[in-house]
N, C-alpha and C positions, 0 to 999 in steps of 0.2 A: 380289869383287875386294876385295883392300885395302886400305882407308884410305889415301891420301897422306901424310897427317896424321899424326904420331907425336906425342904430348902428351912434355913434360918433365917428370921427375917434378914442379918447380917449377908447373906448369900454366902460367905465363904464357907460356914457349916453346915455341912451334909449332918443329917439323922436315918438312922437304916430303923423300921418298922420290924422287930424282932416276928411278927405274926405274920411277915409274909415268906410264903412260900421259898422266894431267891435270896435269903438271908440265912447265911451260914454261923451259930455262935461259937464262941471258942473259947470260952469262960473256963470250961473242963480241961484245957491243954495248959492253962496257967502258967503260959511262956516257960517251959519248962522243954527245952529241947531234945528230943526223940521221944516225947511224947504224941502217941498219936489216936486220932477216932475214925471210926467208920460214920457214911452219911447214907443211906437209902432211904428215897422217897422220892413218890411220884408225884411231880408238878404240872398245871397247866400252861402249855405252852403260852407266850407274852403272843400280843399282835405284831405283825409283819415280820415274823421268824422265817425270812425267807426271803427269794425274787422276784420279780416279777413272771416265772414259769412256775416257779414251784416251792413249797415252801411247807410251813408246818404249821395248820392248820389254828386259829387260836383255840385257845381252851381245850385243844386237843392234851393226851398225855405225854409227858415227857417220861422219863425213868433217870433217875440222879444215881448211880452208884459212883462214890467218891471217899476219897481216902485225905484227912486234915491230920497236918502233921507238924508241930510246933519244930522251924529251925532257928539258930541264931537270928536271920533277920527277920522272921515273921512266922506268918503260916502258910505251907505248900499245900497247896489245891489240887487233887490228880486225880484220875478217877475215868468212866465213859458216862455219856448223853443218848441213851437210848431215845426213836421216837419215830412216826409215821410221816412219811411227805408227802403229799397230793399235789400234783400240777399237769399240765399239759404238754403232749408229747411236740415236739418243735417241727416234727416230717407232717404227722398227720390230723394234728390237735386232739386226737384223743385223748384219756382223762391216762397218768401214770400214775400210781402208787408205787411207794419204795419204804422200806425199812431205813433205818440211819441209824451208824453206830460212832462214835465221835470220841475219840478220846479229848480230855481237854489233863492240862498241868499250868499251873500259874502260880508263881509267888504273889502274897498280900504282906506288906512289911505292916512292921509295927508302927503307929503315926508318930513315933518320940525318933524312930530313924532318921538320919538324916541321907537324903538322897538328891543331885543335880536337878532342876528343873525339867533337864534336858534329857532325862532319864523315864522312860515310859512304865513307869512304877504303879503298879494298882495297893492300895493300902485299906487297911483294920480300920474303921472308923468304931473305937471302940475295942469291945471284943467281937466286934460283927461284922464278916463279909457280903458286900453286894455281889451277890453269884451269877445276877442276871446279865451283865456286861460281858464278862467272861463266858457264860452260854451262848450268847449272841455270834461271838466275834470265833467261836468254833463250828460251828452249826453251818452259819451261813456260807461260808467259804468250803464245808466241804460237799454242798449241795452240789450236782449236776449241773453244768455251765448250758448244755445243750440235753433236756430230758428227753429220752424216746422212750417210745411204749415198751420197744424190743430193738434189738441190737440192726436186725435185718426189717425195721420197717419201710414199706415204699415209698411212703407218704401219699401226697393229694395229684391228681392227674393236673399238669400243669395246663389242660386245656377249660375242662368241666370244673374242676373242684371236687371230682369224686375221690373219696377213699380206694385207693389201689388195690388194700389188704384184703378187700370184702370181693373183687373182682381181678384176679391177677393176669386175665386174659382182655382187660379192657383198651382201649386204642380208640385211635380218630382217624380217619383215612383224609388226612389234609396235606395238600399240595403246600409245599415250600412257596411263598410269591414269587421266589428270584428264579426258580423253576416252572411258572405256569406258562409264562410264553413257548419254553419249549415242548411242554404239555399242548398244548395247542397246536403245534405246530407238526409233533407225534400223531396227535390226532388226526388232522387232514391225511398226513402219510398212509395212516392205517386204512380211513374210507377211501383214498384215492388206489391202496392197493385190491380191496375189496373189488372195487369195481372193476379194476382190471382184468381178475382173477373171473368176473361173472361175463 
């Protein structure tokens, strides 16, 4: 999907494509504080919306239920983002699928408002809002850091890599190498005892 932002040759002016599903139009609010508009739409998930182990597949549906409210400083966008995340269990490497619902709230300042450069304030571009960065900033931190297929997932066998959930009684008769010498002494003692009994 094409980026909603297109840079002007001067590189300082950003133009938004109003046809992009991530661009929200605020003209109906007409800079009248207290004016509100609801936006509900389904958008395709952008690329790389997630982490290395879990994320929203590119192009899958994301439901946006937003409220755009005109305030003195700009437009306050609040609401929820819903989607399905897919990843890999960090214990057994099996597939993980979960629904995610994330709350968003962000103020977009009017372009003519003065703010310090140190303030991390998003701005409207004309009457348009680029919602994709807000979506990304809300969804990615909400994803589980170490996703698991289930809370009690036993993981993989540390010896052979077999999934322990498939065989709960799975084990290996392995002797700790530190005790191997004692094991041979015990075996010798057992043999000696058997000979003595015979």
